[in-house]
N, C-alpha and C positions, 0 to 999 in steps of 0.2 A: 379567448386568449390564449396564445401558444408561445412556447419557449423552446429555442433552438440553440443547439451547439454550432456555431458558425465558424469555429477555429479551434485548433489545438497545437500543443508543442510540447517539447521534453528536453530534459538535459540530463546526460549522463557523464560524470566526470571521469577524466583520464582515460587510458587505453582499456581495451578489453582485456581482463585478467582471465587466464586459462587455469585450469584445474591444479595443474603442477605448479603453478606460480603463486598460488594463494599464500602458502606460509612465508614466501618471500616478502611479502608485504604485511601481513597480520603478525609474522613471527612465530618462532618456535617456542613453546612454553618450557621453560627450564632446559632450553636447547635441545628438546626432543621432539621429533616428528610425531604428529598424531596417529594414534592407532585406531581413531574413529573415523577419520576423514574420509577415505576411499569408500567406506560403507555408506556414510550418510550421501556423498556425491553420487555413487551409483543409483541411490533411491530417488533423489532428487531430480537428476537429469540434466541439471545446469551445467552447461560447457563453459561459458564466460560470462563475467559480470563486471561491474565498475566500481571502484573505490575512491572515495574521496580523501584518502589518507596515502602517503607513500611509504617506501621501504624503511625510512627513518622514523615512522610513526608521526610525522607532521601532517596536520590537516592542510590540504591543498585547497580547499574551498569550503565555505560555510554552508549550512543548511540553508541559511536564508538566502544567500547568494545563488545557489542551485536553484532555489524557488524562483527567484527573480529571473535567472536566465531561461528557465523553462517558460515563464510567463512571457518574456521579450520574443522567444521563438514562436509563441502562440500568436502575438500580436504582429508579427513582422510582416505577414501577408494580410493583415485584417484592414479594413478601410476605417477602422475606428482607432484614434490615437490613443495612448495611454492615459493622457491627461484627462480623457472624457470617460474613463471608467467609474462608474457610480458605486459599485460595490466589489470589495475584495475579500474572498471567502477561503481560507487556508486551513490545510490538514498536515499533521504531522504526528508521529509517536512521541519525539524529543526535540524541541528546538534547540538552538545553540544556548540559549539562556533559560533558567527555569521560569523566570518572569522578565518582561511583560509577555503577553500572547504573541504567537507565531505571526499572526496577520498583521500586527504593529511593525515587527521587524521587517516583514516583506514588503509592507507598504513604504517604509522608510527607504529601503534598498531600491524599490523602483520609483520613488520620487513623486508618488501620485499624492495629489492634494486634495484635502477634505473629503475623502471617499468613506462610506460607511464600511467597517469591517467586521469580520467575523471568524473565530478560532475555533477549530473543531479538533478536540483532543482524543485519541484512542489508538488503536492500532490499525490494521488494513482497512476495515470499513469505515474510518473517519472520513476518508476522501469523499465517499458518497454522502456522508452526513454534511460534510462541506457543500457539496454540490446540492443537496436537498434545500439547505438554507438559501442559497443563491436561487435556485429555482423557484421556490415558494415567493420570495421577493419580487421575483419578475412575474409571476403568476397572477399575484395580487394588484400588480400594476405600481408597486412602490418605486422600481426602477426599471428602466429600459435595457440595461445592460449589467453583466457582472463577469468579474475574471475569477475562477476558481483554481487553485493551486494546491497539490499535493507533493511534500518533499520529505524524503528520509535520509538521514546520515547515520547509519547503524554501526559502521566500521571502526568508530572511536570506541566502541564498547567491546570490540574483539582483539584488540591489541595484546600480545602476549604478556605486556606488564600488568594488564588487568587480573590476569589469572595468577600471577606470581606473587601477589601481594596477600594472598590468602594466609590466614594464620598458620603457624608452623604444624605440620602434621596434615593439613587439608590439601585435598588437591580437588581440582573442578571434576564434577562428576559428569556423566551424560548428558543430563538436563541442561547443565551450565554450557557445555561444549557444543550442544547440538546444533544451536543457530549461528555459531560461528561459520559453519559450512553452507547456511542457508540464506543468510540475508546480505544485501549489498546496498549500494546508495543510488540515488537518482530523483528526479523530480519530473511533474507532468502538469500540464495547464490546459484549460478549457476556456473558451470566450462564449458566454451564454449572451443572447440576445432575444429580444421581442419581435424581432423581424427575421424572416429567413432571408440568407445571402446564398447565392449560387447553390450547389449541391451541399447540404449540410443535414443534421440529424436533428429532429423534432423529439423532445424528451416528452414521453407520453405519461410516465409515471416513475416514481421512486419509492421503493418500500422497503424496510428492514424489519427483522424479527430478532429480539434479544432473548438469550435463554441464561441469563445470569443468575436467575432465581433456581435453575434446575442443575447447574454444574459448579464445580469448584474453579478456581483460577487455574488457566493451563499456561498462559504465556504473561511472564511479569519481570519487572525489575522493582526492586525496594525491599525485598525480604530476604532473610538470611539462608544460607544453604541449609541449615537444620531446620527441617519442618516443625519441630516442636516449639521452636523459638517464633513467636507471633509478632515480634516487634517490627515496625517499620524502620527504615533507615534513617528516619528523623528522630527516632528514639534513643539511639546509642548516644553515649556521653560525647564522642568525637566522630567525625566523617572517617578518619582513619580505622577506628574499631569497626564501623559499618562495613567499611571494605574489605578489612580482614575477616569479617564473617561472611562475606559474600553477597551481601545486601546490594551491591551494585552492580552484579552481574544479570545479565538478560537471560533469563530461564524459560524454558518449555518443558513442561510436565508430559513426555512423550506418551505415557500411558492413556492419556486422554484424547490424544490426537484424532482418533478415528471418529469421534463424535463431530467434529467439524464437517466432515462428509455427510454424516447424518443429518444435522441441522440445515446444511446448505440443500439437500435434496428434498427434506420436509418442507423448507421455505417455498421451493419451486412447486411442490405439489399444492400447497396452501393457496399460491397465486393462481393456479389451475382451477381449484375448488372455487375460489372467490370470483372466476370469471375473468380476470385481468390478463390472461394469455392463454394459449393452448400449444403444445408441442409442434403441432404441424404448420403453426403460423410463423414460427421463428426461422429466419433465414441465415442468422449468424449468431453465435455464441462466443461472448468474450468473458471467459471466467478466470479469474484470479485464484488458481490452485497452487499453493506454496511448493509444491513437490510433484513430480511426474508419477511419484507412487499414488497419489490420490486420484489421477485422472481416470485410470481404469475402475477404481472404487466408485467413482461418480457414475460412470457408464453403466456398470453393474447394478447399481441400486435404482437408477432410472429406468433399465430395461425390466427390473423386477416389478416395478410399480407401474408398467405400462405407459410410461411418460418418456420414452427415449427421444432424444434429438440426434439424427445421424451424425457420426463422428467427423464427416467431411465440412459440416457446418461450424466447427469449433476451431477458433483461432487463439493462438499463444505465442507470445515471444519470450516466455519464461527461459527456454534455453540458451539464447543468445544475450538477454539483458538482466537475467537474474531475478530474484524475488527482492522487489524493492519496496515491500510492505504497502502502505498506503497509495505510494506513488505509482504502483504497478499497474492500476486498471486505467488510468491516465496516459502512461507511457505506451501501454497496450492500445488504446484508443487512438492516439495519434499515429502510431506506426500501422495500424489497420486502415486509418483514414487515407493514408499517403501512399501505401502499397498494395491494398486489395481492391478488388473489384465489386462494387455494389450498385444496385439500381434503385430509383426512386420507387417507393412503394414497400420496398423490403425492410423486415424488421430485425432489430439487434437486441438481444439480450445481454446485459452486463451483469455479472454476478461476483459478489465479492465475500467470501466465508472468513470469518475472523476467529482466531483460537483463542484471542485473549481470556475472555469469559464467554465465547460462543454467541457472537452476533453475526448474522448474515443479511447482507443489504443487496438489492437488485436494482437496477435500472433498464427500463424499456425504451428503445429510440426506433423511430421511424425514419427511413431516408426520404428527404423531400427536395425538390428543386425550387428554390428561390426565385 
């Protein structure tokens, strides 16, 4: 039994937003331009990205709607109608609602009847968690097809008003502002089938390694700015007090970030040790690195370990599509499938390091002709 990715799709909301336009959309905090923006943008290398909010801070499209549009884009040229989808597996960092699960909302948006659903919650690597759930369902013969969707709407967390409600005397620190210049919005989707159709991708395996036991939290929402205050946002007497304490800000502990490269490279070396792949067998690498800053570091560590994959084999659309969290790898795969050259028999390694509490996920694909 084999499982194939037979179609892909994506959705990016609104027009591309250039670096000098970001604060026109997200707003100036207390009316002042950011002193950190240029430094962070130089490091991440992103030139344009997309937002699902406008300059008036109105949400122009919901997360579940973006997910549904990427799914429809995926299915537009597929011989399989939406009504025949047997499983819907969805990933997001934050849905439009706290409850119910994201897959329920996307199913309703798509109008698919009586399908099995799965919601994967996490950060960047939750996309491959959702993919693995669908892959294993098909592999064991439970279903003949599955639609896997990952979508992110981070921009709502970055509106200037989110930072201006901090308690008097408190300002957003570097860790709270950092991701404001890193993340953007978008959705991607993949159709999985037990039968190959045309030139498509066979899933050889999906494997992840979590290091939550070894590292503290690096990226999170829900804890106050004051690190000595260990209350959850739900422990405050009111949501207003939680917001004033900074517990609803998305934060990144930048001091820990270099570890995400280390766990990613270590994971790849373990795959080699386990006999799952060899560097010389890989023809294309699709790696979700969140910033151009990490690209050279990854190459450096791979060279040191004697496991380098030549730079010309690496594909990324980070610079024009932005860092869309868990949706990034599917948006990247869709654009790769539609714009790049690849031949039957070639092998593709997809890699998604996640800095939340340091998880790294891999997927190996082989190009086949159905």
